[in-house]
C-alpha positions in Angstrom: 3.0 -4.9 4.7 0.3 -7.6 4.9 1.8 -8.9 8.2 1.7 -5.4 9.7 -1.9 -4.9 8.6 -2.8 -8.2 10.3 -1.0 -7.1 13.5 -2.8 -3.7 13.3 -6.1 -5.4 12.8 -5.5 -7.5 15.9 -4.1 -4.6 17.9 -7.3 -2.6 17.4 -9.7 -5.5 17.1 -10.7 -4.5 13.6 -12.4 -6.8 11.1 -14.1 -4.4 8.6 -12.7 -1.2 7.1 -11.3 0.4 4.0 -8.2 2.4 3.2 -7.0 4.5 0.3 -3.2 4.8 0.6 -1.1 7.2 -1.5 2.6 8.0 -1.3 5.6 8.8 -3.5 8.8 6.8 -4.0 11.6 9.1 -4.9 14.2 8.2 -7.5 16.5 7.6 -4.4 14.0 4.9 -3.2 12.8 7.0 -0.3 9.1 7.3 0.6 7.4 10.6 1.2 4.1 12.4 0.9 2.2 9.6 2.6 -1.5 10.1 2.9 -3.9 7.5 4.4 -7.7 7.9 4.0 -9.8 5.4 5.9 -13.1 4.9 7.8 -10.8 3.7 10.7 -8.6 6.6 11.6 -6.8 4.7 14.4 -4.9 2.6 11.8 -3.6 5.5 9.7 -0.5 6.2 11.8 0.5 2.5 11.9 0.3 2.3 8.1 2.1 5.6 7.6 4.9 4.5 9.9 5.2 1.2 8.0 5.5 2.9 4.6 8.0 5.5 5.8 10.2 3.0 7.6 10.3 0.4 4.9 13.5 -0.1 3.0 12.0 -2.5 0.4 10.1 -0.1 -1.9 11.9 0.6 -5.2 10.9 3.2 -7.8 10.4 2.4 -11.4 13.3 2.6 -13.9 12.1 3.2 -17.4 15.2 2.9 -19.7 17.2 2.1 -16.5 16.8 5.6 -15.2 15.1 5.9 -11.8 12.2 8.4 -11.6 9.9 9.5 -8.9 6.9 7.3 -8.7 3.4 7.8 -7.1 1.7 4.8 -5.6 -2.0 4.6 -5.0 -3.5 1.5 -3.2 -7.0 0.7 -2.1 -7.6 -2.1 0.4 -10.6 -3.5 2.0 -10.7 -5.6 5.1 -13.8 -7.7 5.4 -14.3 -10.2 8.2 -10.6 -9.8 9.0 -9.5 -10.8 5.4 -7.3 -8.2 3.6 -8.3 -7.6 0.0 -6.6 -5.5 -2.6 -8.5 -5.2 -5.8 -7.0 -6.2 -9.1 -6.8 -3.4 -11.6 -7.0 -3.7 -15.3 -5.5 -1.4 -17.8 -7.5 -3.0 -20.6 -10.0 -5.8 -20.5 -7.4 -8.2 -21.8 -4.6 -7.2 -19.4 -5.0 -7.6 -15.7 -2.7 -5.8 -13.2 -2.6 -7.2 -9.7 -1.6 -4.4 -7.3 -0.6 -7.1 -4.7 2.4 -7.8 -6.9 3.8 -4.4 -6.0 3.6 -4.8 -2.3 6.8 -6.0 -0.7 6.8 -9.4 0.9 3.4 -10.3 -0.5 
């Protein structure tokens, strides 16, 4: 995903923008309901295609039972550097969203 974003940045000569990405991974590991919100609309289709065509996303399996899973990602590109914020559920426990992105 990061490689595609880098290629997309180069393709459109982008170095500063933000995106909010939301999609669902079904219990069959298929992606759907992809929505991209960004201040650079020309990249939305490329990101949507990447998500829909990826075979690497897997849903969560609480108690070894697959369930539908909604994914929400924010990313910021500043001076060409891709940043995904780290989220915390509690002040003591950090959760790095980058760990969820395939091939990070």
